[in-house]
N, C-alpha and C positions, 0 to 999 in steps of 0.2 A: 598578456591577458590578466595581469595583476589587477586585483580589485573587482574583477568580474565574478559574480556569484549567480548561480542558477538554482532555483528551488524546484525540485521535481517531487511530486507526490505519487502514491500508488493506491489503487483500489482494485480488488480482484476477488475471484472465487476462492473459497477455502479448500474445496476438493477439486483438484485438477487431474483430468485424465493424463496418462503418461505423455502422450503426444503434445498436449497443451503445455505441460510443465517444461518439456524439452524446448518447445518453440518459445515459450516465455523466457526461459533462461537465456537462450541465444539472443533474442530480440532486445530484452532489457539490457543485457551487456553491451550490445551495439549502440543503443540509444544513450546510455549513461556514459560510455566511453567517448562519444562524440560531443558531449556537453563541454562548452568552452569554460575555462576558468575553474573556480572552486564549485563543488557540488554539495548541495544540502538536500537530503531526501527525507520526506515525511511519510511515515508508515505507522499504522496501528498495531503492527506486529501480529496480526491475526494469522492463523494457520494458513498455509497455501501461498497464494500470490504475494501477500504482504511480507511474509517471512522470507520468501525467495528474493524479492526486491531488496529487502534490508541486507541480506547476506551478500548480494552482488555489490550493493553500494559500499558496504564496509570493505569488501575485497578490493574495490577500486580506490579506496582511500577517501571516500566521501564522508561528509558529516551526517550522522544519523540523528534525526529528530523524531523520537517516539511519541506518538499521540495515544495515550492510554484512555479508552473511553469511559472508564468508571473505576471506582474503588472495588477491589476484589476481582478485577479482570483476570488475574493470574489463575483464579479458581476455575475458569472456563477451559483451561488447557489440561492435557494429560500426556504422559509418555514423551515421545520425541518432540512433539509440538511444544510441550511445557519446557523441555530442556532448551530448545531453540529460542523460545520467548525469553527465558531468563538470561540466556547468553547475549541475545541481541539487546535486551533492555539494559544490561550492564555495559554494553558497548556503545550505547547511545550517548551522544555529546549533549543533547538537550532532551528533556522529558517533560511533556505537558500532560497532566492528569486532568481530564474534564470533570466537571462538578456533578457527577451522577453518583448516588449512594451505592448503586449496584449495577452489574452488567445487564443489558437488555436491548431491545430494538431501538429505543429512543436514544440510548447512549451510543450505539453503533452508528445511527443516523447522524448524530451530532459530530462524531469523530470523522465520518466521511465528509461532512460539510466543512469541518475545520481543515482537513487535508486539501479539499478542493479549493477553498477560498484562499489558502495560504501558499498555493503552488502556482508556478508559472506554467508548468506542464503537468498534466495528470496522465500517468500510464495506467490504462485500464485493462487488466487481464480478464476479459469479459467476452462471453459468447453472444452478446447482443440481445439476450432475452430479458424480459422484465424481472425485477427483483423478486425473490421468493420470501420476502419479508421486509419491513421497514429497515432502511439502512443498508440495503444491498448495493452492489456495484452499479446497477442501473440508476439508482438514486444519486450516487456520488457523481456519475457522469453527467446526469441532467443538471445537477447543481453547479458543476464546473462550467458547463456550457452557459448557464444563466449568468455567470460571472465572466464570460468571454475568455475562459482559460483554454489553452491549447490542450486537446485530448488526443492521445494516441491509443487506439484499440489494438491489443495484442491477443490474437486468437487464430489458430490455424484453421484453414478452410476444411469443412467437412467433419470436424470433430464435435461430437455431442458431449455435453456434460451429463453425468448421471444424476 
C-alpha cells in the first residue's frame, strides 16, 4: 500500500453525552484503523468530537492537519480543553490558519467547509439535528455532500444531546 494516502476529516458536537463519546471513540478508532495506507486527518481541534478524533489519529500514527478557524482561536478554550488544544496543535504536522481576524460563526463555517472540501471521507459525530448556529456539524455535512464526499455519521441510537 505504499503511496496510498487517505484524507479523513471530522466535524462534530463540542459537548458529547458520555454514551456518545464512548461510541464515537470506539467507532472512530475502527474507521481510522481500517484506512489503507497513510492517513491524514483534518480537524479544527474544537472541544469534543474534533479533539477526540485528533487524539485517536495521533495515537494511530496518522498525520494531523490542524485547521485553525481564526486568529485568537486559542482564547475560546479554557481548562482541559485548552490543554488538549495546545497539545494537539503542537502535535500537528500541518497547520492551516484561516484568514479571519477573530473567532466566530463565519470562521467556524469556513473551517467546516475547508475540512469537508479537502477530505475524501468526513466523519460526523452528529445527532442528525440542524446546526445550532452557522458553522455547525449539519452545515459541514451538507457541504461535504455537495462536494460528493463520503460521510459517515457516528452517533448512538437513542442518545439525545443536551
